[in-house]
N, C-alpha and C positions, 0 to 999 in steps of 0.2 A: 560421583564414580568417575574414576579415571580409565578412559577408554583403551583397552588393549588393542594391539596390532595384529595379534594372533588370532586366525579364524576359530581355533578351538577355544580360546580364552572367551571369545565373544560368545559363544553358546554356553560355556559355562557360567558367565555373568549375567545369562539372561533373566535368570530369577532374581538376581541381586540387583538389577538396574533400579537406580532411585528415580523414579519418573511418576508422571501423573497417574493416579489410580484409575482415571477413565480416559486414558489415552485414546483407546478404541472404541469409545462410548457409542459413536455414530457407525460402527462398522457391523455389518452382517456378512458373513463369509461361509464359503463352502470350500472344504479341504480335500487333498489327495496326498497321503503317505506322510502327513505332518507328525512329529514326535509327540508323544504325550506331554513333554514338558512345553512345547511350543504352544499345543492346544491350550493347556492349561494357562499360561501367561496371557494369550489373547483373551480367555474368558474372564481372567481375574482383572483384566484392565478395560472391561466393558463390552467387549465384542460379542456377538451373537453367533453362534455356529448353526448353520442350516444343514439339514439332512438330504436336501437335493437341490438342484439348480432352479432359479426362477428369476423374474425380472426385477425384483426387489433386493437382491444381492448386489453389495458393493464390489466385492473382489473375490476371486477364486485363487487360493493359494496352494502351490505345489511344492513338495519338498524337492530340493535341489537335486538330490541323487535320482530322482523320477524324472527329471527334465526332458530327458531323451527317450523315455520309455513309450511303449505303444498306447498305455493308458493315458499318458500326457497328451500324445498327439490326437487321439480320438476326443480328448476333452476340448482341446483347442478348436477342433473342427466343430463340435457340437455347439459350443459356447458361442462361437461367432457367427454360426448360421442362425441360431435362435434367439442369443441374448448378446446383441452386439454392444450393449453398454456395460456389460460386466468385465471388470478388469482381471487379467490372469497374471499373477506374478509368482515368483519364488519366496521361499521362506526368509530369504535375505531381507526382504522388505520389513518384516516383523522385527527381526533382530536390530537392525539398523535405525528403524524409527524408534526403538526403545532407547538407543544409545543416543540419538540427536534429539529425543524427548518432542518430537512432533512427528506428525503423519507425513512421510516423505512421498513424492510424486511416484504413481504407479508406473509411469512410462519407464523410468530408469530400471525398474526391476521386473518389467514385463519379460515373460518366458521366451519369447522370440526376438528380444530387444537385440539389435546387432551390435556386438561389442568386438574390440580388436585385440583384447588380451585374454580371451577366453582360454581357460586351462592352463594359464601361466601363473607360476608361483614366484613372487619377486621378494628376495632378502634384502632388508634395508640396513645399511651400516655407515659408520663413520660420518653421519649426518646429525643434524641438531633434532631436539625432540620436535620442535615445531614444523621442521621440514619433513620428518618421518611422518607426522600426522597428516600433512598437507598431500604427501605423495600416496599416503594409504588411501585417503580420498579420493584422489584422481584415478588411481589404479583401480580401486574397487568399483568406481563408477564406470569405468571401461572394462570390467569383467574379470580382473586378475584376482588373486589372493596374495596377501603380503604376510610375511613373518620376520622375526628378529632372529630366528635360529637357522643357521645354514645346515642343510641336508642334502641328500641326493634327489630329493623330490624337487628343489628349486630349479628353476630355469634361468634365472638371472640374479647376480648379486649387483645392487645399485649401492654404489660407494662413493664417498666424497673425496677420499684421497687413497693412494695406493700403498697402504700400510694395514698391519693388524693380522691376527690369526686368521680370520675369515677370508681375507685377501689371499694370503698364503696357501689355504686350503683350497680354495676355489680354483686357484691356477693349475692344480693337478687334476681336476676334474673337467667335465663338458658344460659346465656352467658358465654362462657368458657374463663376463664382468664389464659394467657399463657405469658411466656418470648419469646423472638425473637428465641431462639435456637430451639423451638419447630417448626418453619418453616423451619429452616435448615435441621432437621431430617425428617420432612414429604416429604420434597422435595427428599431428598436422598433415602428415602424408596419409594417414590411415592405413599404416602398413607395418603390422608387427614383426615383419621379416626384415625390416629395414638393417642395413649393414651395421655391425656394432663394432667393427675393427677401429672406426675413427673417433670412438666415444670411450676408448680405454682409459682409465685414470691416470696411467703413467705419462699420457701425452700431455697432461696439463701444464700451463706455463710454470705454475709454483705449486708444491704440494699444499700449501696452505692459502692458496688464492684461487679456489674454484670459481667463486663468484665472478671473477673478471672475464672468465671465458664464456659464460653462460649469455652473453650479450643482451640481457634484459634490460640493461641501462638505457638502450636506446629509446625503449617504450616508457620507463619509469623515471628517467633521469629528472625531469621537471616536477615530479610529485613525490618521489620515495625519498626517505632519508637515507644516509650514508648505509653500506652493507654492514650487517650485524657482525658482532665478534663473538663467536661461539667456542672460545678456547681453542682456536686453531682450526675448528671443522667449518668446512666450506659452507657458506650460506646458499640457499636457492632463492633467487629473486622470481618468485611466481605467486599468484594470489593464494590468499588463506582459505582454509575450508570453510569459513564462516561467509567470506565473500562469495564464495562459489556457489553457497546454497542457502539463499535467504528466501523465507517464506515458501520453501519446498518448490521454488519455480524452475522448470526444466530449463528456461531460457538462461537463467543464472548459471546453470551447470555448464552450458555450453560456452560460457564467457572464457573458460580456459582454453578450449579448443580454438576459439577465435583468435585469442592473444597468441597462441602457440603458432597458428598459421601466419599471423602478422610478424611475428620474430623471425620466423623461418625466412620470410621475404626480406626482412631487414638484414638478415645475415648474408643473403646471395648480394645484396647491393653494397653492403659495407666490407670493403676489402681489408680495411685496417683492424677488423676483429675476425677474420676467417680463422678457422681451425685447420692446421695442417694434418694430413693423414700419415705423416711420417714420424719423426722423433720428436722429442722436447726441443731439441737444439735446433732442428729444421723448422719447426714451427717458429720460434723465436727470430729465426733469420728471415723467414718469409715475412712476418708481421713486423719486423724492424721496430720492435718495442722492447723497452727495458721491463725487468720485473717490478711489480708494483713496490712503492716505496715500504708500505706496510700493510698486513691484511685490513681489509675494509676500506681502504683510501681509493678514490676514483678521481683521476686528474680532470681538471675542468676542461681541457682541451679535447678529452676523449669522449665527451658528451655532446651529442647533436642535440639541437633544440627540438621540442616536441611539435610536431606538425599535426593540425587537424584536417580532416578530410577535405575540406575546401580549400587547403593550401595556404592557410593564413597562421602565422605564429600565434599561438593560443594565448600569448601574454600581451597581445598588440590591442585587440578590441574587446570591449566590454559591453555588457547589458547593465546589470546593477553592479556595485561595487562586490568584488569577490570576496571581500572580508567581511561582509554581512550576509546573514542567512535569512534571506527573504522567503518567507512561506509560499509554497506552491500556490495555494489558494488566493495570494494576493500579489502574483507575478507582475502586475502592471502598476505596483506602487510608484509613486513618484512620476509617473507618466501622465502629461496632459495632451490630449489629441485634439487636433483639429481636422475634419473631414472635408477635404477640399475636391470639388468636382463630383463627388459621390452623390450629392443631392440631387444631381441632374440625371442620374442614371438608375438610381435605387429608390425603391418605393418608401415613402415616409414611414409606414409602420414597420418595415423592416429595418430603417435606421434607427428608431426607437428600440428594437431589439438589440442592435449594436450597442447603443448606448447604455442598455440596462446590463448586458453581459460585461462591458468595460467597466462599469462602475463595481459590479460585484466581485471583480477581481483586483479592486484596489486603485484602477485608473479612473480619470475624469474626461469628460469631452466639453471642450469649449465651444460655446455658441458662435463666439466671433473670434478671428485671428488677433491675438494679442502677444504681448512679451512673455506671458506665462506658458505658451505653448511649446511643449518639447519634442513633439512628433507631429510633422505634417504627414496625413495619410492621403495620398493622392493616386490616380492610376497612371498618368501620363505627364511627360516634361511641360506640357502646355497649360498645366493648372495654373490658376492665378498667383499663388504665392510661391512657386517653386523656385524660381530665381532667387528671391529674396532668403528664402530658409538655406539656400547653397551659400550665399554671401555671409550670412549670418552664423552658419555652422550648426543649424538645426538638424536633428534626424529626419529623414525623409524615407518613408516606406509605403507599402501597399497594404491593401486589405488581406492579401495572402499571407504577408509577414504576420500580420496581426493574428490571423487564423492559426497559424503554425505556432506561435508563441502561446496562444490560449489552449492548443492541443497538447503541447509539450509542459505547459505551465512553468516555462523558464523564459526569462527575458534575454534571448540572444541577438547578436549582431545578425543582419542579413546574410545568406549564405546561397540564395538561389537567385536566378534572373527575375523569377516572379516576385522576389521580394522588393524590386527596385521598379520605380516607375519607368514604364517603356517608352521609347521614342515616339513622338506624336504620329508617325506615318504607318500605313498599313499595307507592308510590301507583299502580303500574301493574297490579296484581293483576285478572285478568279482562278486560285489554285485549289485543288482537292488533294488532301493529305491523309494518309493512314498511318497507324503506328503498329510496332510489334515488340514483345517482350517487356512492356510496361504493364504493371498490374495495381490494380486498387488505386491508392492516393496518387502515386506517380503517373498512372494513366490519365487520371482527372487532371492533373496539372498539366501535363503535355497537351491535352486536348484544349485546356483553357487558354495556353498560350499560341495554339493555332488559331482558335476563334478571335481573339483579342487583336491578332496580328491581321486580320482579315480574311483567313483561310476558310475553307470548308473542312470539316472533319468527317472522315468516312471510317466506320466502324470495320468494314470490310474492305479488302484490297480488290479494286477492279480496275479495268483498263483505262478508265477515266481519271485514276488517281495520278497526280502529277509527281508525287515523291512518297518514298516509305522512310519513316523515321524509326530506325532499329536501335535497341539497346544491345543485342548481340546478334550475330550472323548465324541464327538458328532459327528454325520453324517453318511451317508452311508458307506463311506470307512471304518471307525472305525468298524460299525457292521459287515461288511465283514471280515475285519481282525481276528475279534474275532471267527467268525464262521470257518475261514481257519486256525486258530492258527498262524497267522502272527504275530510276536513281534511288539508291538507297544511301542514307546519310544519318549521322547521329545527331543527338539533342543539341550539340554545340553549336550546329547551324542555327537552330531556334534562338539559342542564347544571343547569338551575334546580331540577329535581326531584332532581338526584343532590346537590347542594351545600346547597339549601335545604329540600328535602322538599316544596314545593309550586311551582306555576306561576301565572302571570297567565292571563287569558283568551286563548284561541287565536288571536284577531284581533290581539292586540297587535303592533305594528309590529317589536318585536325578534325576533319568531317569524316574521316574513314577510320577512327580509332573506336572501336566497340568492345574495349577491355576494361571500362571504368564501371565498376559495380554501383557506385553512387553518381549516375549519369547527371543527375540534376544540380548536384552541388558544382558552384563555380570555381574555377581556379583563378582566384583573386589577382595573382600575379600576371595572369595572360590579360586580363582587362585593367592593368594597372592605371593608365591613363584615364580611362572612363570612370572607373569605380572608386579611385582615391578621393574624388571630390565628394562622393557620398560617405565614405568611410572613415574620413579625418574625424568627424565628431564622435565616433564611436569609440576613439581612444580615451576619452574622458567618462570613467563610469558614472553612472546615477547614484547618489547617495541618498539613502532613507534615513530619517531620524529613527533612534531606538524606540521612542515613544509612538511614532506612526506604525512601526512594525508590530509593537505589542498591542496596540488599539485596533489595528485592522486584523489581525491573524485570528483565526478561531481556535488556534492551538496554542496561544501564547502561554508563557509561564505566569501563572497567577499567583505563585506562592508569596510574593511580596505583598500582593492586596489582601490575601489571606491573613498573613502575619499582622498587617495593619488593622484589619477587622478585628483580629483577636484582642490586639492590645488598646483598642479604642475603649471609650468610657460609655458606649451605648447602653451597656448592661450592667446592672450591679446586684449583689447578693442581698437578698432581704429575706426577713423571716415572715412566715404566714401560719396562722393558726388554724388547724382543721379541726372540726368539731363531728365527733362520731354519734351514732344513733343512740348510744346509751347515755350521752351527756358529757362524755369525757373529751378532752382536747389534746391534741397533738402538735408540736411545734415543727414546722417544715422550713428548710431553706431552699429558696428558688432563685433562679436569675429572672430578674424583671427588667423591662425596658426603662431607661432613666433619659435617653436623648435618642429619639428616632428622627432620621431625616426622610421628610415626607417624600421627597422627590426620587429617594432611591428605591428601586424595586427589590424587594425581598421573596425570593421564590422558593417553592417546594414542589419536588416532582414526584409524581406516582404513575405507574403503568408503563414505565419505559425500561429498556435493558440498561445494563451499566454503560455499554459503549455509547449508546444513544444519549444518556445522562452527561457523559463526559464531554461530547460535542456541545450540547445545549448550554451547559453551565460555563463552558469557556466563552460562548458567545455573549451570554448575559453579563459575564464579567467584562467583555470588552465593551458593554454598552454602559458601564457604570453601576450595574447592578450587583447582588451578592446573594448567597444562600441564606435562607432564613434559619436563625439558630433554633426556633421553635415554631409550632404551629400558631401561637399567640401573637408572634411578631411578623408573620408573613403578610404580604401583600398580594402575592399571586400564588395560585395553583396551578402548576402546568400538567395535563393529562391529555391523553389521545381522545378520550370519550368519557360518558358517565360510567363511573365503577362503584364497586361496593368494598374498595379497600378502606382501611383504617384512616389514612391520610385523606382520602376523598371526602369520607362521611364527616371527619372532623373540619375540614375545609368549607364544607357548606354551611357550617355555624358560625365560622370565624372569619374566613377570607373573602373580600369583596369581588375579587377579580379570578374567576376560575376559566383559564383559556387553554387553547390547544399550543403546540409546539410552533405552529405556524407564526404566532406572535412574535416569538424569538427570532425565528428565521428571516422572516421579512424585515423586522426591525435591524437585523444585522445587515441585510442587504442594503437598506435605506441609510444606516449609520445613526439612527435616532429612534427613539422609543415611539412605536405607532400607538394609536387609540385601541384600548382593549375591546371596545363594544363590538368590533368586527369579528374579533376572534373568540369571542365567548363561546363555550362548548355548546353545540346543538346536537343533541343525540335523538333524532326523531322517533326512532323505533322504540328506544326505551322510555322515552317522554310520553309517547302514546300509550305503551302498555301500562305505565303506572298512573296516567292521566295527570300530568302536571307538567310545568315549564321551568328548567333549572334557574333561568334568570329570575323568575318570579319568586322562586323558593329562597334564593341567595338574598334578594331583596326583604322577605319577610324575616329571616334570620337577622338582618341588621335592624329590625325594628323592634323585635322581641325575642326572647329566648324560649325555645319549643318546651323544654322541661322545667321552665321556671316554676318553682314551687312544689316539685314532685320528686320523692325519694323512691329510688328503686332497690329492691333486693333480688339478686340473682341466686336461683338454686344451681348446685354444683355441676350439673350437666349442661349448663348453656354455652352455646358457641356463638360469636367468637369468645375467646378466654377473656376472664375477668379484667386484666390490665387493659386490653383493648377497649371492652365495654366502657370502663371507668373513663378512659380518655374520651370517647364519643359522648357519653352522657354528660360529663363535665363542661365539654365544650359547648352543648347545647343548653347549659344552664341548670342541669339536674344534679343529683347527689345520688351516689351509690352507697347503700348501707352496708356495714360490715356485720351486723346482728338482724336476725328476724325481727320486723315490726310486731307490736301487740295489737295493732288496729290500724285502720286506713287513716285515722286521724293522728298526724305526727306530734305527740306531746301537746295537743290542744292548740298549736300554731295553725296558721292559714296555709297548710301544706297537706299534701296527699301521699300516702304511702302505696305502692303496688308491688305485685310480684312479677318477675320475669321468669318463666320456666321452660321446659321442653318436654317432648313426648317420654324421654328417658326418666325423667323425674316426677311424672304425672301421679304416680301412687303416692307421692309424700305432700300432695298439695291440698288434700282434703282438710288438714288442720288450719290452712290459711284461709279457706271459704269459711270455716266456723268462726273466724275472727272478722268475717265480713271484708277480707281483702281480696280484691280481685286479681285473677292471674291471667297473664298474657304471654304470647310467644315473642321470642327475640325480635321478630319481625316488625313489632311495633316500635322498637328503637331504630333498627336499620332502615325500613322503609319510612318511618316517621321522619327520621333526621334527612334522609334524602329528598322527601317530598315537603318537609317541614310543615307536616300536618300529621295529628294523632287521630287514627281511626280505632277507638277503642272497641267498637262493637265488632270489626272484622277480624282483629287480632287476639280477642278474648278466647282462653282455653274452655273448654267444658270439662269441669272436674268431676269424675264420678263419686257418689255418696259414699262414705266409709260404712 
């Protein structure tokens, strides 16, 4: 379905939206004022309507036109007081979830969600289709309505160039005429009353080059393709709707707001791209630039290099080669670490844990320092191999850097003081230091720096505190520090002590700058002489072979292996003759193994979700295994516990290794196939209930077939169905009869015929007893196969005489 921008069209298309029939399958809701159409759509897509509020409800949906009513206000108060976990949203949540074909986050549609464009109606014109959809998404997210028809109800006309019938008509009304960057700035300033006069389309440099004025090239120049050419319609350099809303994550929806704020800041600093508030000619004169040679062209000289928060040009330093896609689960591939000096301060058991975690993420820990070491991990400059690694150009980091890499699952160059070994001195001995403004991980990092530098960390500000390290000049601690004349400084002071071993006077301007939101990020340029010797080696990216990536990643593309497997000659088409109970024969064509590699595990899964199977099978592929093409060729059955599934029952008779998924997971961590014995399924509860041991049952099945010499006839009502029963019986060596046997003696052969029936068919079983045929329940097969024991007495049915 092609989503319309019209609000009315959105509701009209509600019933026609082509989406998942059970989109709202997990939703139970309470409604106020919803239209019958909306209620019908919710219930058609699996939602459950509740007649009263209670704790088990997911969401309470209120019609948009009742949003400000007394009934709505009372509902919010009651729900928040009694049911704090119930979300309260408008009916737009239903409409847009259907359009997006996914459950959108509740927060954006909360009835009291603070939006800056509430009650505004924007008309979009002279923009590309992609830009219209993107603007529709952004404006809707911030509370506005969008339309393509200009009417008196419209508050703004968003236009890409000063031409067209809508533009002429809007000039004679009170409708505000703006370009899209007014929306950018209004969102960044959180002010919908932002002055519109500077955003009139007539002030553009060139009627066909709107994209050159929006200034987003400062943010996207390093990664974006040239501006699109849409038949002279000005493109908007803003994130697409898809990138703004992945997986229903509210954080992604805020991405646009963050970008807008950053771009607004760049505009204030870049005078070469400022917009004039006068006329087109005045703006050209002020900017002192010529019109663009043609639409979509950006002069190389007009693009500033992209700068990361640490102040380093993003193209200078690398972790892995940026052209390679290293999976996050293996973010330490090609890294060989030597832990220097940590053996003296970290317990041996904890170091073993470090090693296990590093190896699980694709890295390796070298027991001795050698030429293969790529990263020296050490706490201070006084470590044994520190100077040697500096001379040889090896990467030198700390355990803090390693922790951050494993947290982010991306191999990044060091960007914080804690990522570098500190100077060997402890200049903060006998000092008591408190901090304010830092929370969570940042606070722990600052605390660690203080303690490693010899100082004492105080969670509370007291008169004994020597310094207060502030992130911003706010809060009760800062006020008290001013009252007590306790020196206040920023974290830059700690960075200097960590990297250089000394600091300047406390009144230095660099220690009194409290406006950096990422205070722990280093300005590498400031430490150029000190840091350059550490960073030189990071200009050479680590390359990983494609084979290694494929081998290590649990999500690698295994289609090539699959095609090889299908093209191999491990199986051939053979003919097999089946003999029926009446003596007739039937020719069958089946795939039989012709050449099986004994060392290749061939696995079958049962009892797992589809998502779990995807992860497990990709791991077994990386270990050299494959999926079994049939139960007869499988070497391993993977299950969470003892089950009564068809695969499990067949597997007990055929497959020697019945193990849990831990066998695959731990083998994947170790990078080789572990012994199956320790991972054999042990379900104590089920085994005690049935009085058997699964290991012993599997061993008995390998020695002799349970139903060897037994022919079984199923009455019509037996469950499981006949096809499943046939697979289970034949795997255990028996034969399922198509026709009723005449007697228990099968044609004079050394075979036995029995009847398997159920309570539903009990009335038709008297004729079998008259032929001396015994009748049993289906549990004779199911429990018998599971335990590999036939208990005829327990499962024989009593048949009433006719």
